[in-house]
MARTI-567736 format. One line per field, with one value per atom (N, C-alpha, C, O): x negated, y negated, z negated; atom name; residue number from 0. Coordinates in nm, 2 decimals. Each point is the difference from the previous one (the first is absolute). Example, Ala and Ser with C-alpha at 12.3 -4.5 7.8 and 13.67 -1.06 7.14 Angstrom:
REM residues 2
x: c(-1.32; 0.09; -0.09; -0.10; 0.14; -0.09; 0.08; -0.05)
y: c(0.57; -0.12; -0.12; 0.00; -0.11; -0.11; -0.11; -0.11)
z: c(-0.78; 0.00; 0.00; -0.07; 0.14; 0.00; -0.08; -0.01)
name: c(N; CA; C; O; N; CA; C; O)
resi: c(0; 0; 0; 0; 1; 1; 1; 1)
END
This chain:
REM residues 149
x: c(-10.31; -0.12; -0.03; -0.06; 0.10; 0.00; 0.09; -0.05; 0.15; 0.14; -0.12; -0.03; -0.03; -0.04; -0.13; -0.01; -0.06; -0.12; 0.07; -0.02; 0.09; 0.05; 0.04; -0.02; 0.12; 0.06; -0.10; 0.03; -0.09; -0.10; -0.13; -0.03; -0.05; -0.13; -0.05; -0.11; 0.21; 0.00; -0.01; -0.10; 0.21; -0.05; -0.07; -0.05; 0.02; -0.10; -0.11; -0.06; 0.00; -0.13; 0.00; -0.11; 0.23; 0.00; -0.07; -0.11; 0.20; -0.06; 0.11; 0.10; -0.12; 0.09; 0.09; -0.03; 0.17; 0.16; -0.08; -0.10; 0.19; -0.01; 0.12; 0.10; -0.09; 0.13; 0.02; -0.09; 0.23; 0.05; -0.07; -0.02; 0.00; -0.06; -0.18; -0.07; 0.05; -0.18; -0.04; 0.06; -0.16; -0.08; -0.09; -0.05; 0.05; -0.08; -0.16; -0.09; 0.07; -0.10; -0.06; 0.07; -0.17; -0.08; -0.06; -0.08; 0.10; -0.08; -0.14; 0.02; -0.14; -0.14; -0.02; 0.03; -0.08; -0.06; -0.16; -0.06; 0.03; -0.13; -0.10; -0.03; -0.04; -0.11; -0.15; -0.11; 0.15; -0.11; -0.09; 0.07; -0.14; -0.09; -0.01; -0.06; 0.14; 0.00; -0.11; -0.03; -0.02; -0.13; -0.12; -0.02; -0.08; -0.10; -0.12; -0.01; -0.08; -0.13; -0.08; -0.05; 0.03; -0.08; -0.15; -0.09; 0.08; -0.16; -0.05; -0.08; 0.14; -0.10; -0.14; -0.03; -0.06; -0.16; -0.02; -0.02; 0.02; -0.06; -0.11; -0.01; -0.09; -0.15; 0.06; 0.01; 0.03; -0.02; 0.11; -0.01; 0.10; 0.10; -0.09; 0.00; -0.07; -0.07; -0.13; -0.05; 0.00; -0.10; 0.08; -0.04; 0.12; 0.09; 0.04; 0.02; -0.01; 0.05; -0.12; 0.00; -0.11; -0.17; -0.02; -0.02; 0.03; 0.01; 0.07; -0.06; 0.18; 0.12; -0.07; -0.01; -0.03; -0.02; -0.19; -0.04; -0.05; -0.05; -0.02; -0.09; 0.20; 0.03; 0.08; -0.05; 0.12; 0.03; -0.08; 0.00; -0.13; -0.11; -0.05; -0.04; 0.03; -0.14; 0.07; -0.06; 0.24; 0.03; 0.02; 0.00; 0.02; 0.04; -0.10; 0.02; -0.14; -0.15; 0.05; 0.01; 0.03; 0.03; 0.16; 0.10; -0.12; 0.14; 0.07; 0.11; -0.11; 0.11; 0.01; 0.11; -0.15; 0.07; 0.10; 0.11; -0.20; 0.09; 0.12; 0.08; -0.07; 0.12; 0.14; 0.12; -0.23; 0.10; 0.07; 0.11; -0.18; 0.07; 0.07; 0.09; -0.12; 0.07; 0.14; 0.11; -0.11; 0.14; 0.08; 0.12; -0.19; 0.11; 0.00; 0.00; 0.01; -0.04; 0.12; 0.00; 0.12; 0.16; -0.02; 0.06; -0.10; 0.02; -0.05; 0.04; -0.11; -0.06; 0.11; -0.04; 0.15; 0.12; 0.07; 0.11; -0.18; 0.08; -0.05; -0.09; 0.15; -0.02; -0.14; -0.01; -0.08; -0.10; 0.02; -0.07; 0.21; 0.05; -0.01; -0.06; 0.12; 0.05; -0.16; -0.04; -0.01; -0.14; -0.06; -0.04; 0.05; -0.10; 0.04; -0.07; 0.22; 0.08; -0.08; -0.05; 0.05; -0.04; -0.13; -0.01; -0.10; -0.17; 0.01; -0.07; 0.17; 0.00; 0.00; -0.07; 0.22; 0.03; -0.11; -0.02; -0.06; -0.11; -0.17; -0.11; 0.16; -0.12; -0.12; -0.12; 0.14; -0.07; -0.03; 0.10; -0.20; -0.07; -0.04; -0.11; 0.17; -0.02; 0.07; 0.10; -0.13; 0.06; 0.16; 0.01; 0.07; 0.12; -0.04; 0.03; -0.10; -0.01; -0.11; 0.02; -0.11; -0.11; 0.07; -0.07; 0.17; 0.06; 0.12; 0.03; 0.04; 0.06; -0.04; 0.07; -0.23; -0.06; -0.03; 0.02; -0.07; -0.03; 0.11; -0.02; 0.14; 0.10; 0.09; 0.09; -0.13; 0.03; -0.05; 0.05; -0.25; -0.07; 0.03; 0.04; -0.03; 0.04; 0.12; -0.01; 0.12; 0.11; 0.01; 0.05; -0.10; -0.04; -0.10; 0.04; -0.15; -0.07; 0.10; -0.01; 0.09; 0.09; 0.13; 0.05; -0.03; 0.13; -0.06; 0.06; -0.18; -0.09; 0.00; 0.02; -0.06; -0.04; 0.14; 0.00; 0.12; 0.12; 0.04; 0.03; -0.02; 0.00; -0.06; 0.06; -0.19; -0.06; 0.04; 0.01; 0.02; 0.03; 0.17; 0.04; 0.02; 0.14; -0.04; 0.05; -0.13; 0.01; -0.08; 0.02; -0.11; -0.03; 0.06; -0.05; 0.16; 0.12; 0.11; 0.05; -0.01; 0.08; -0.08; 0.06; -0.20; -0.07; 0.02; 0.03; -0.07; -0.01; 0.11; 0.00; 0.10; 0.17; 0.09; 0.08; -0.10; 0.10; 0.14; 0.01; 0.08; 0.13; 0.06; 0.10; -0.21; 0.04; -0.01; 0.03; -0.08; 0.01; 0.13; 0.02; 0.10; 0.09; 0.13; 0.12; -0.20; 0.09; 0.00; -0.06; 0.11; 0.01; -0.07; 0.02; -0.10; -0.11; -0.09; -0.03; 0.00; -0.10; -0.16; -0.08; 0.07; -0.17; -0.10; 0.00; -0.11; -0.08; -0.13; -0.02; -0.06; -0.17; -0.06; -0.07; 0.09; -0.09; 0.06; -0.06; 0.18; 0.01; -0.06; -0.01; -0.02; -0.05; -0.13; -0.05; -0.01; -0.15; -0.06; -0.11; 0.20; -0.05; 0.03; 0.08; -0.15; 0.01; 0.02; -0.05; 0.14; 0.05; -0.11; -0.08; 0.08; -0.10; 0.00; 0.09; -0.20; -0.01; 0.07; 0.03; 0.02; 0.09; 0.14; 0.08; -0.07; 0.17; 0.06; -0.06; 0.19; 0.00; 0.11; 0.04)
y: c(11.48; -0.06; -0.02; -0.10; 0.18; -0.02; -0.10; -0.06; 0.03; -0.07; -0.15; -0.07; 0.03; -0.09; -0.05; -0.11; 0.23; -0.01; -0.09; -0.11; 0.21; -0.07; -0.11; -0.07; 0.04; -0.15; -0.12; -0.12; 0.14; -0.09; -0.01; -0.11; 0.19; 0.00; 0.04; -0.02; 0.08; 0.01; -0.12; -0.03; -0.02; -0.14; -0.08; -0.06; 0.02; -0.09; 0.02; -0.10; 0.27; 0.02; 0.06; 0.03; 0.00; 0.03; 0.15; 0.03; 0.04; 0.12; 0.12; -0.05; 0.19; 0.06; 0.06; 0.05; -0.04; 0.04; 0.15; 0.05; 0.00; 0.10; 0.10; -0.04; 0.14; 0.03; 0.06; 0.00; 0.05; -0.02; 0.16; 0.01; 0.06; 0.11; 0.02; 0.10; -0.21; 0.01; 0.06; -0.04; 0.12; 0.06; -0.14; -0.07; 0.06; -0.14; 0.04; -0.08; 0.24; 0.06; 0.11; 0.07; -0.06; 0.13; 0.11; -0.06; 0.16; 0.06; 0.06; 0.02; 0.00; 0.07; 0.08; -0.02; 0.12; 0.08; -0.06; -0.10; 0.18; -0.07; 0.07; 0.11; -0.15; 0.05; -0.02; 0.03; -0.10; 0.03; 0.13; 0.10; -0.09; 0.11; 0.00; -0.08; 0.20; 0.03; 0.09; 0.03; 0.00; 0.12; -0.09; -0.10; 0.15; -0.07; 0.08; 0.12; -0.18; 0.07; 0.02; -0.10; 0.19; 0.06; -0.01; -0.05; 0.09; 0.00; -0.15; -0.03; -0.05; -0.14; -0.01; 0.04; -0.08; 0.02; -0.17; -0.09; 0.08; -0.14; -0.04; -0.12; 0.19; -0.07; -0.02; -0.13; 0.20; -0.04; -0.13; -0.08; 0.07; -0.12; -0.11; -0.08; 0.06; -0.11; -0.06; -0.11; 0.28; -0.04; -0.06; -0.12; 0.16; -0.06; -0.17; -0.08; 0.05; -0.15; -0.06; -0.12; 0.18; -0.10; -0.01; -0.11; 0.23; -0.03; -0.10; -0.09; 0.08; -0.13; -0.13; -0.09; 0.06; -0.09; -0.05; -0.12; 0.25; -0.06; -0.04; -0.06; 0.12; -0.07; -0.13; -0.10; 0.08; -0.14; -0.08; -0.11; 0.16; -0.10; -0.04; -0.12; 0.23; 0.01; -0.10; -0.09; 0.12; -0.09; -0.13; -0.09; 0.06; -0.18; -0.01; 0.03; -0.08; -0.05; -0.10; 0.00; -0.08; -0.11; 0.04; 0.05; -0.09; 0.01; -0.09; 0.05; -0.16; -0.08; 0.02; -0.07; 0.13; 0.05; 0.14; 0.02; 0.06; 0.11; -0.03; 0.09; -0.17; -0.06; -0.02; 0.02; -0.11; -0.11; 0.14; 0.03; 0.03; 0.08; 0.11; 0.06; -0.03; 0.11; -0.08; 0.05; -0.18; -0.05; -0.06; -0.04; 0.04; -0.03; 0.11; -0.03; 0.13; 0.11; 0.01; 0.01; 0.00; 0.01; -0.10; 0.06; -0.16; -0.06; 0.06; -0.05; 0.16; 0.04; 0.04; 0.03; -0.04; 0.06; -0.14; -0.01; -0.09; -0.14; -0.04; 0.06; -0.16; -0.05; -0.10; -0.04; -0.01; -0.06; -0.13; -0.06; 0.05; -0.18; 0.02; -0.09; 0.20; 0.02; -0.03; -0.10; 0.19; 0.03; -0.15; -0.06; 0.00; -0.14; -0.08; -0.07; 0.10; -0.09; 0.00; -0.09; 0.21; 0.05; -0.07; -0.08; 0.10; -0.02; -0.15; -0.04; -0.05; -0.13; -0.06; -0.08; 0.15; 0.01; -0.04; -0.11; 0.25; 0.04; -0.06; 0.05; -0.17; -0.01; 0.09; -0.02; 0.09; 0.09; 0.02; 0.01; -0.01; -0.02; 0.10; -0.02; 0.15; 0.14; 0.01; -0.07; 0.17; 0.05; 0.09; 0.08; -0.12; 0.11; 0.13; 0.06; -0.01; 0.15; 0.00; 0.10; -0.16; 0.06; 0.02; 0.06; -0.09; 0.01; 0.06; 0.04; 0.00; 0.12; 0.12; 0.09; -0.09; 0.13; 0.02; 0.10; -0.20; 0.03; 0.03; 0.06; -0.13; 0.01; 0.18; 0.04; 0.02; 0.14; 0.10; 0.10; -0.15; 0.11; -0.05; 0.10; -0.21; 0.01; 0.07; 0.10; -0.13; 0.10; 0.10; 0.05; 0.03; 0.15; 0.05; 0.09; -0.16; 0.07; -0.03; 0.08; -0.18; -0.01; 0.09; 0.04; -0.02; 0.13; 0.15; 0.08; -0.06; 0.13; 0.01; 0.10; -0.26; 0.02; 0.05; 0.10; -0.20; 0.04; 0.14; 0.04; 0.06; 0.10; 0.07; 0.06; -0.04; 0.06; -0.03; 0.09; -0.21; -0.04; 0.09; 0.05; -0.04; 0.06; 0.15; 0.05; 0.00; 0.15; 0.02; 0.09; -0.19; 0.05; -0.07; 0.02; -0.10; -0.03; 0.10; 0.05; 0.00; 0.15; 0.13; 0.10; -0.12; 0.13; 0.01; 0.09; -0.23; 0.00; -0.04; 0.04; -0.10; -0.01; 0.10; 0.05; -0.01; 0.10; -0.04; -0.12; 0.17; -0.04; -0.15; -0.06; 0.04; -0.12; -0.11; -0.10; 0.11; -0.14; -0.01; -0.11; 0.23; 0.00; -0.07; -0.03; 0.02; -0.04; -0.14; -0.05; -0.04; -0.16; -0.10; -0.11; 0.22; -0.03; -0.13; -0.01; -0.07; -0.06; 0.03; -0.01; 0.03; 0.04; -0.11; -0.04; -0.01; -0.11; 0.07; 0.12; -0.20; -0.01; 0.08; 0.09; -0.10; 0.06; 0.13; 0.10; -0.10; 0.13; 0.11; 0.12; -0.17; 0.04; 0.02; 0.07; -0.13; -0.03; -0.12; 0.00; -0.10; -0.08; -0.14; -0.01; -0.09; -0.14; -0.09; 0.00; -0.08; -0.12; -0.08; -0.04; 0.00; -0.07; -0.14; -0.04; -0.02; -0.15; -0.06; -0.08; 0.06; -0.13; -0.01; -0.09; 0.27; 0.00; -0.03; 0.01; -0.06; -0.05; 0.08; -0.01)
z: c(-10.02; 0.02; 0.15; 0.04; 0.02; 0.14; 0.06; 0.10; -0.14; 0.04; -0.04; 0.10; -0.22; -0.02; 0.10; 0.06; -0.06; 0.07; 0.17; 0.05; -0.02; 0.17; 0.03; 0.11; -0.25; 0.02; -0.11; 0.01; -0.05; -0.10; 0.06; 0.04; -0.03; 0.04; 0.13; 0.04; 0.04; 0.15; 0.11; 0.08; -0.10; 0.07; -0.01; 0.10; -0.26; -0.06; 0.06; 0.04; -0.04; 0.04; 0.13; 0.04; 0.07; 0.09; -0.02; 0.04; -0.11; 0.02; 0.08; 0.05; -0.03; 0.04; -0.08; -0.11; 0.16; -0.06; -0.03; 0.06; -0.19; -0.03; -0.01; -0.07; 0.13; -0.02; -0.15; -0.09; 0.06; -0.13; -0.07; -0.12; 0.17; -0.04; 0.03; -0.02; 0.06; 0.00; -0.14; -0.09; 0.07; -0.10; -0.05; 0.09; -0.17; -0.09; -0.04; 0.01; -0.06; -0.05; 0.09; 0.07; -0.08; 0.06; -0.13; -0.07; 0.03; -0.07; 0.10; 0.12; -0.16; 0.05; -0.09; -0.12; 0.16; -0.12; -0.05; 0.03; -0.11; -0.10; 0.05; -0.05; 0.16; 0.02; -0.08; 0.05; -0.22; -0.07; -0.04; -0.02; 0.02; -0.04; -0.15; -0.07; 0.02; -0.16; -0.04; -0.11; 0.19; -0.08; 0.01; 0.07; -0.17; -0.07; 0.02; -0.04; 0.11; 0.03; -0.15; -0.04; -0.02; -0.10; 0.07; -0.06; 0.16; 0.06; 0.03; 0.10; -0.18; 0.02; -0.03; -0.12; 0.19; -0.02; -0.04; 0.08; -0.24; -0.02; 0.02; 0.01; 0.00; 0.04; 0.15; 0.02; 0.08; 0.13; 0.03; 0.09; -0.20; 0.00; -0.03; 0.09; -0.19; -0.07; 0.10; 0.01; 0.08; 0.14; 0.10; 0.03; 0.02; 0.06; -0.01; 0.09; -0.22; 0.00; 0.00; 0.04; -0.09; 0.01; 0.14; 0.05; 0.02; 0.16; 0.05; 0.06; -0.10; 0.06; -0.04; 0.08; -0.22; -0.02; 0.04; 0.01; 0.02; 0.06; 0.17; 0.06; -0.02; 0.18; -0.04; 0.04; -0.09; -0.05; -0.02; 0.05; -0.17; 0.01; 0.09; 0.02; 0.08; 0.15; 0.08; 0.05; -0.04; 0.12; -0.05; 0.09; -0.20; -0.07; -0.10; -0.12; 0.18; -0.13; -0.08; -0.13; 0.22; -0.11; -0.08; 0.06; -0.19; -0.12; 0.06; 0.00; 0.05; 0.02; 0.11; 0.02; 0.11; 0.11; -0.03; 0.04; -0.12; -0.04; -0.10; 0.00; -0.06; -0.10; 0.08; -0.03; 0.17; 0.07; 0.10; -0.02; 0.12; 0.07; -0.09; 0.06; -0.16; -0.06; -0.03; 0.02; -0.08; -0.03; 0.12; -0.01; 0.10; 0.12; 0.13; 0.12; -0.16; 0.10; 0.03; 0.12; -0.18; 0.04; 0.13; 0.09; -0.06; 0.10; 0.17; 0.11; -0.13; 0.09; 0.12; 0.11; -0.12; 0.09; 0.04; 0.05; -0.09; 0.03; 0.16; 0.06; -0.03; 0.13; -0.05; -0.11; 0.24; 0.03; -0.09; -0.08; 0.12; -0.06; -0.13; -0.07; 0.02; -0.15; -0.06; -0.06; 0.08; -0.06; -0.02; -0.11; 0.25; -0.01; -0.11; -0.07; 0.08; -0.12; -0.11; -0.07; 0.06; -0.15; -0.01; -0.09; 0.19; -0.01; -0.04; -0.10; 0.16; -0.01; -0.15; -0.06; 0.03; -0.10; -0.13; -0.07; 0.07; -0.07; 0.06; -0.03; 0.12; 0.03; 0.05; -0.03; 0.08; 0.05; 0.17; 0.08; -0.04; 0.12; 0.08; 0.05; -0.01; 0.07; 0.08; 0.00; 0.13; 0.10; -0.07; -0.09; 0.17; -0.03; 0.00; -0.10; 0.19; 0.07; -0.10; -0.06; 0.02; -0.11; -0.12; -0.08; 0.05; -0.18; 0.05; -0.11; 0.17; 0.03; 0.00; -0.04; 0.12; -0.02; -0.14; -0.06; 0.00; -0.13; -0.12; -0.10; 0.16; -0.12; 0.04; -0.07; 0.18; 0.03; -0.06; -0.04; 0.07; -0.10; -0.13; -0.06; -0.03; -0.11; -0.02; -0.07; 0.11; -0.02; -0.01; -0.10; 0.21; 0.01; -0.16; -0.07; 0.05; -0.09; -0.14; -0.10; 0.10; -0.11; -0.01; -0.11; 0.18; 0.04; -0.03; -0.07; 0.11; -0.05; -0.15; -0.07; 0.01; -0.14; -0.08; -0.07; 0.10; 0.00; -0.01; -0.12; 0.22; 0.00; -0.09; -0.09; 0.11; -0.12; -0.16; -0.09; 0.07; -0.15; -0.01; -0.11; 0.19; 0.04; -0.07; -0.10; 0.18; 0.01; -0.17; -0.08; 0.08; -0.17; -0.13; -0.12; 0.14; -0.08; 0.00; -0.10; 0.23; 0.02; -0.08; -0.05; 0.06; -0.07; -0.16; -0.07; 0.02; -0.12; -0.08; -0.11; 0.17; -0.06; 0.04; -0.08; 0.23; 0.02; 0.00; 0.05; -0.08; -0.03; -0.08; 0.02; -0.11; -0.06; 0.05; -0.05; 0.19; 0.08; 0.06; 0.06; -0.05; 0.03; -0.11; 0.03; -0.16; -0.09; 0.00; 0.09; -0.19; 0.04; -0.14; -0.04; 0.02; -0.11; 0.09; 0.12; -0.20; 0.04; 0.01; -0.10; 0.19; 0.00; 0.08; 0.12; -0.27; 0.09; 0.03; -0.02; 0.06; 0.07; -0.13; 0.04; -0.18; -0.07; -0.02; -0.05; 0.08; -0.05; 0.14; -0.01; 0.09; 0.12; 0.00; 0.08; -0.16; -0.06; 0.11; 0.05; -0.02; 0.11; -0.08; -0.09; 0.14; -0.04; 0.14; 0.12; -0.20; 0.11; 0.05; -0.08; 0.20; 0.09; -0.10; -0.06; 0.06; -0.07; 0.03; -0.09; 0.19; 0.08; -0.02; 0.01; -0.05; -0.04; -0.14; -0.10; 0.13; -0.17; -0.05; -0.11)
name: c(N; CA; C; O; N; CA; C; O; N; CA; C; O; N; CA; C; O; N; CA; C; O; N; CA; C; O; N; CA; C; O; N; CA; C; O; N; CA; C; O; N; CA; C; O; N; CA; C; O; N; CA; C; O; N; CA; C; O; N; CA; C; O; N; CA; C; O; N; CA; C; O; N; CA; C; O; N; CA; C; O; N; CA; C; O; N; CA; C; O; N; CA; C; O; N; CA; C; O; N; CA; C; O; N; CA; C; O; N; CA; C; O; N; CA; C; O; N; CA; C; O; N; CA; C; O; N; CA; C; O; N; CA; C; O; N; CA; C; O; N; CA; C; O; N; CA; C; O; N; CA; C; O; N; CA; C; O; N; CA; C; O; N; CA; C; O; N; CA; C; O; N; CA; C; O; N; CA; C; O; N; CA; C; O; N; CA; C; O; N; CA; C; O; N; CA; C; O; N; CA; C; O; N; CA; C; O; N; CA; C; O; N; CA; C; O; N; CA; C; O; N; CA; C; O; N; CA; C; O; N; CA; C; O; N; CA; C; O; N; CA; C; O; N; CA; C; O; N; CA; C; O; N; CA; C; O; N; CA; C; O; N; CA; C; O; N; CA; C; O; N; CA; C; O; N; CA; C; O; N; CA; C; O; N; CA; C; O; N; CA; C; O; N; CA; C; O; N; CA; C; O; N; CA; C; O; N; CA; C; O; N; CA; C; O; N; CA; C; O; N; CA; C; O; N; CA; C; O; N; CA; C; O; N; CA; C; O; N; CA; C; O; N; CA; C; O; N; CA; C; O; N; CA; C; O; N; CA; C; O; N; CA; C; O; N; CA; C; O; N; CA; C; O; N; CA; C; O; N; CA; C; O; N; CA; C; O; N; CA; C; O; N; CA; C; O; N; CA; C; O; N; CA; C; O; N; CA; C; O; N; CA; C; O; N; CA; C; O; N; CA; C; O; N; CA; C; O; N; CA; C; O; N; CA; C; O; N; CA; C; O; N; CA; C; O; N; CA; C; O; N; CA; C; O; N; CA; C; O; N; CA; C; O; N; CA; C; O; N; CA; C; O; N; CA; C; O; N; CA; C; O; N; CA; C; O; N; CA; C; O; N; CA; C; O; N; CA; C; O; N; CA; C; O; N; CA; C; O; N; CA; C; O; N; CA; C; O; N; CA; C; O; N; CA; C; O; N; CA; C; O; N; CA; C; O; N; CA; C; O; N; CA; C; O; N; CA; C; O; N; CA; C; O; N; CA; C; O; N; CA; C; O; N; CA; C; O; N; CA; C; O; N; CA; C; O; N; CA; C; O; N; CA; C; O; N; CA; C; O; N; CA; C; O; N; CA; C; O; N; CA; C; O; N; CA; C; O; N; CA; C; O; N; CA; C; O; N; CA; C; O; N; CA; C; O; N; CA; C; O; N; CA; C; O; N; CA; C; O; N; CA; C; O; N; CA; C; O; N; CA; C; O; N; CA; C; O; N; CA; C; O; N; CA; C; O; N; CA; C; O)
resi: c(0; 0; 0; 0; 1; 1; 1; 1; 2; 2; 2; 2; 3; 3; 3; 3; 4; 4; 4; 4; 5; 5; 5; 5; 6; 6; 6; 6; 7; 7; 7; 7; 8; 8; 8; 8; 9; 9; 9; 9; 10; 10; 10; 10; 11; 11; 11; 11; 12; 12; 12; 12; 13; 13; 13; 13; 14; 14; 14; 14; 15; 15; 15; 15; 16; 16; 16; 16; 17; 17; 17; 17; 18; 18; 18; 18; 19; 19; 19; 19; 20; 20; 20; 20; 21; 21; 21; 21; 22; 22; 22; 22; 23; 23; 23; 23; 24; 24; 24; 24; 25; 25; 25; 25; 26; 26; 26; 26; 27; 27; 27; 27; 28; 28; 28; 28; 29; 29; 29; 29; 30; 30; 30; 30; 31; 31; 31; 31; 32; 32; 32; 32; 33; 33; 33; 33; 34; 34; 34; 34; 35; 35; 35; 35; 36; 36; 36; 36; 37; 37; 37; 37; 38; 38; 38; 38; 39; 39; 39; 39; 40; 40; 40; 40; 41; 41; 41; 41; 42; 42; 42; 42; 43; 43; 43; 43; 44; 44; 44; 44; 45; 45; 45; 45; 46; 46; 46; 46; 47; 47; 47; 47; 48; 48; 48; 48; 49; 49; 49; 49; 50; 50; 50; 50; 51; 51; 51; 51; 52; 52; 52; 52; 53; 53; 53; 53; 54; 54; 54; 54; 55; 55; 55; 55; 56; 56; 56; 56; 57; 57; 57; 57; 58; 58; 58; 58; 59; 59; 59; 59; 60; 60; 60; 60; 61; 61; 61; 61; 62; 62; 62; 62; 63; 63; 63; 63; 64; 64; 64; 64; 65; 65; 65; 65; 66; 66; 66; 66; 67; 67; 67; 67; 68; 68; 68; 68; 69; 69; 69; 69; 70; 70; 70; 70; 71; 71; 71; 71; 72; 72; 72; 72; 73; 73; 73; 73; 74; 74; 74; 74; 75; 75; 75; 75; 76; 76; 76; 76; 77; 77; 77; 77; 78; 78; 78; 78; 79; 79; 79; 79; 80; 80; 80; 80; 81; 81; 81; 81; 82; 82; 82; 82; 83; 83; 83; 83; 84; 84; 84; 84; 85; 85; 85; 85; 86; 86; 86; 86; 87; 87; 87; 87; 88; 88; 88; 88; 89; 89; 89; 89; 90; 90; 90; 90; 91; 91; 91; 91; 92; 92; 92; 92; 93; 93; 93; 93; 94; 94; 94; 94; 95; 95; 95; 95; 96; 96; 96; 96; 97; 97; 97; 97; 98; 98; 98; 98; 99; 99; 99; 99; 100; 100; 100; 100; 101; 101; 101; 101; 102; 102; 102; 102; 103; 103; 103; 103; 104; 104; 104; 104; 105; 105; 105; 105; 106; 106; 106; 106; 107; 107; 107; 107; 108; 108; 108; 108; 109; 109; 109; 109; 110; 110; 110; 110; 111; 111; 111; 111; 112; 112; 112; 112; 113; 113; 113; 113; 114; 114; 114; 114; 115; 115; 115; 115; 116; 116; 116; 116; 117; 117; 117; 117; 118; 118; 118; 118; 119; 119; 119; 119; 120; 120; 120; 120; 121; 121; 121; 121; 122; 122; 122; 122; 123; 123; 123; 123; 124; 124; 124; 124; 125; 125; 125; 125; 126; 126; 126; 126; 127; 127; 127; 127; 128; 128; 128; 128; 129; 129; 129; 129; 130; 130; 130; 130; 131; 131; 131; 131; 132; 132; 132; 132; 133; 133; 133; 133; 134; 134; 134; 134; 135; 135; 135; 135; 136; 136; 136; 136; 137; 137; 137; 137; 138; 138; 138; 138; 139; 139; 139; 139; 140; 140; 140; 140; 141; 141; 141; 141; 142; 142; 142; 142; 143; 143; 143; 143; 144; 144; 144; 144; 145; 145; 145; 145; 146; 146; 146; 146; 147; 147; 147; 147; 148; 148; 148; 148)
END
């Protein structure tokens, strides 16, 4: 395999030469936590989710803005030119700094919601989540967003 790499791929893609005894794989320890917290507070979880939802509604009053920012918050780390290109494609006229700040706020709230949902699902389903069974939103007691297919 190393021979093929050195004489076929390396020259074509201008990569570094590998020695014959080069180790191709690395083994890393598994840092996943396999413990399940049985002290999960369902009432506190629901309150936290409602608080995060209120934050989202407060920060983004308009439904269209909330949907837009949430959909495109992945672009928060893009360059100004890339964000301008996205905005022109979508026919949006807003400052890049304003949009970036809004995208960062949206992403922060979204990450908190995802963290809470992961904690809930680990508590609810425990080690079942490690299996390859398909778990749907209905299994978690959730419904898909109306614009998701």
